[in-house]
Residue, then its C-alpha position, 0 to 999 in steps of 0.5 A: m347396229t353399233e356394238f357397245a362394251s359391257a357394263d363392267t368394261i370400256r373397250p378402246a376403239t380398234t386401232t389401225a395405223a390410219g386410225n391412231e389419230r382418231k383414237r386419240g381424239i373423238d373416240r377417246v371422248i366417246i369412250l370417256l363419256e361412256a365410262l361415266l354413263r356406265q359408272r352412274a356416279p362422279m369419278r376422279v380423272g385418274d380413275i377414268a384414265r384407268k377405266i378407259g385405258a388412256p394416258r392420264s395426261t390425255t384424260y386430263e386434257i379431254v376432261n378439261r376441254l369438256l369442263e370448259a364446254d359445260m359437258l362435264e362439271t366438277v363435283g365436290n372438292d376431291g376432283h370428281v367430275y360428272f355430266g354437266r348442264a350442256m348434257h341436259l340441254f342436249g337431252w332437252a333438244y332431243s326430246h323436243h326435236n323428236a315429235h313422238y317423244p312427248r306422246i310416249i312420255e304421256a303414255l308412260e305417265r298415264l299408264a303408271a297413274e291408272s294402273g299403279e304399276t311400274v311402267q317402262l319404255c325399253g329399247l336396244r343399245g347395241n346388242k343389249y337391252v336398256v330401259l330408256d325411261s320409267r315411271d315407278s309404281v305408287g304402291p308400297f311394293r315398288i319394283s324398278s329398273q335403272v334407266g340406262v343400265e345395259v342388260p342381256i336381251p334374253w333376260t327380258a320380255s321386251g328383248r323377244l319383241l325387239l328381235s322379232h324382225m330377225d331370222d334365227d341365224a341373225v339372232r344367233a350371231f347377235i346375242p353373245a353366248e354368255d348372255f343366255r346365262l341368268p344372274d342365278g346361274r340358270v341358262i336359257a336354251e337357245a332354241e327356247f329363246l328363238g321359240d319365244i321370239a317367234l311366239a312374241k311376233q305371232q301374238g303381238y306381245s311378250e311376257t316373262a316371269a322370274l328371269a333377271d329377277r325371281f320376284t318379277w313378272c314382265l309384260a311387254a307390248p311393241i311400238l312399231d317404227g316407220r319401217g314396221q319394225v319393233s324399235l321400242t316397247l312399253c312394259f309393265v314390271l309386276p310382282v311375280d305373284t300378281p293374279e292372272a286376271r289382273r295380268v290379263a287386264l294390264l296386258a290389254q291396257l298395255r297393248e292398247s297404249a302401245a298401239g296408239l304410239d304406232l309410228t308406221g303411218d307417220 
């Protein structure tokens, strides 16, 4: 899998003598787009240049070309740029080319409507967990996670399923040591995390409480791909004090929906 930079830093491409020209071209375009994605807001070109560690003149050149292609657009009158209409078209093309995506979105919307809870589609991006799509709770106590924000895998119920095809040594090599530290300073023991992965694989679902957020209880069910691996998950994000009987009922509903999206026979 491709390794991506953390949410706070954009790592330049590795440089070799033969790779200098490539870095000045396609790699810098990708790094620039990644910077905007992680920023989640328009940026000035000078700020982008500092963020990605590229010369200002080079960054202006790339931005101007992307503006011409409608991949970026200007925002306001202060020189900010952000994603343009071409990006919407690329996303539209992906969602319509992927025959399974409409089924997944239908399942998200149905689960949110029937349960009244926040439901998410989750996966991996490099060695981080990411929410790919979400439908928020309609209730007064709304819990949601931002789509596209990369989160350490051990913080999540889904992560325990998404790594279930790996052996223990592969997991150890895949997860950065710092990702076992939760936002409040608690540290998840490596052995405990490996045990959670094994349990999730055995029982066919995962649940965690008060990890990334002390106020949430997360339920996750696997969506199997054509190789029989867990490539995506469906998740409920619930208030941590949700009664056990309701959690059990929601878990059954979640697992049924995820099983209906199983891609192994496609």
